[in-house]
N, C-alpha and C positions, 0 to 999 in steps of 0.2 A: 589581420593576424588573428588567429584563433587561440583559445585557451580553455582548459578544463577549469571550471569554477567549483569549489567545494566549500561548504560551510558546515554548520552542525547538523543540518537536516536534509540537504539536497546536493546533487551533483548535476552540473549543466555544462553545455558548451556555449561560450560567449565569443562574439566578435569583439576584440579589444584594441585599444590604442594606449600607448604610454602617455601619461600626462606630462606636459612640458610647459615652461614659461609661466604665463599668468594663470594657467589652469592649476598650478600648484600653490597659488596664493591661499593662505589660511591653513595649509597643512603643516604639521610638525616636521622639522628638518629630518628626523629619523625616518619618517614615512615617505618623504618625497621620492627616494629611489625605488620604492615599491609601488607607487601609485599608478593605477591604470583606470580607465573608464571603459565601460563595455555595455553591450546589448545582448541579451539572451537570444540564442538562435536555435537551441535544441535542448530539451529536457532529457536527462538520462536516468529515468526512474528505476532502472534495473542494474545500474552500475553501482558498485560498492566502493567504500573507501579503499579496500585492498586493490581495486582495479586502477586507482589513480596513480600517477607517476610516483616512483619510489626515489624521490630526490627532493632537495630543498625547493620550495616554491619560488616562482619567478616574480611574484608580486601579490597585490591585493586590489580588489575593487573597493571603492569607498563603502564603508559600512563596518560591521563588527565581525570579527572572528571568521574571516574567509581567506582562502588561499587560491591563487591561480597558477597554473602551469602552462606555459606557451607550448603549443603543439602544432605539428605540420598538418597539411591537408590530408596526407595519408593516414596519420594518427586519428584525425577527426573522423574520417570514413570508417576506420576500424572501431572506434568507440560507438559510433552510430550503429554499425552492423552488429556488434556484440550486444548492445542494448536491445535491438530488434529481435535477435535470436532468442534472448532471454524472455522478451515479451511474448513471442510466438510460443515458446515452451510453456510459459505460465498460462497463456490462454488455452493451449491444448490440454494442460493438466486440469484446468477448470471445466472444460467440456467433458473430459473423461469422468470427473467427479459428478457432474450433473447427470450424465447418462447412468452412472452407477447408482446414484441416489434415486433416479426415476425407476430403475429396475428393482431396487430394493423395496421401494414403496409398492410397486406392482406386485412383488412377491408377497408382501404383507397382506395386501387386499385379496390375493389369490388364496392364501392360507385361511383368511377369515371366511371367504366364500365356501371353500371346500370343507372346513371343519364346522361351519355354522356358528363359530364363536368369535366375539370381538377380539382383535389383536391390537397391541400397543403400537402406535405409529411413532409417537415421541412423548417425552415428558419434560417439564420445566417447572421452575418456581416463579410464581407471579411476584411482582414488586409490592403489591398491596393485596388486601383481602378482596376477592371478587364479589363478595356479598356485603361488603362494608360493615362487617361485624366489629363492634368496638374492641373486643379482646383479641381479634385475629390479626396477626402481623403480616402474613402472606399465605398463599395457597400452593400446594403441590398440585400441578395440573397434568392431566393425562389426556392425550388425543388418541382416540380409538378408531381403527378401521373396522367398520361394521360389515357383517356378511352380505348386506344388500348393496354394498358399494358406497355407502355414505360415510361421513365422518361424525364422530360424537366426542364432546368434551366433558370430562368430569373433573372435579377438584375436591381436595381435602383441605380443610382449614388447619392452620398451624398457629397454635395459641402460645 
C-alpha cells in the first residue's frame, strides 16, 4: 500500500504497512491506531503542502510530526507525474536563465570592446578586507569586462 508522507520539511511517497500485534509494543495507546511502518520509494521535491490530500491524515510513521495519507496506484502515478512536470519546468527555466546570463555577459564584453572602456560585469561585498587592513571591515568589489576580453577585479575598502 502506498502513502504520501509529509513532515515539516519534505514530502515523499512511501510503501507502508499498518503496524499490528507485537509491532505495537511500546507505543502509546492513543498512537496505536495511527501507527504505520514504511520505506521511502519516491521523493517529491516539487510537491507542496497544498498538493497533499485535503483530508484528515490516515496515520503516521514512527518519528516526530509527520502525517501519511493512503493513496491509490493511480494517485501515486499522478503525484510522480506532477512532480516530474514541475522538475522539467524548473530545469527549463534554469537553462533559459543560463542562456540569458551568457548573452548578457557577451553583450557587456561587446560594449567594452566597441567603446574601448571597461564595463562592470558584477559587484559584491567581500566578507573580509581583501588586503587584511586592520581598520577595514570589508571591501566593495567590482569585476570589470576589459576591452581586450579579459576580466579585472578592483576593490574599495570600507572602514
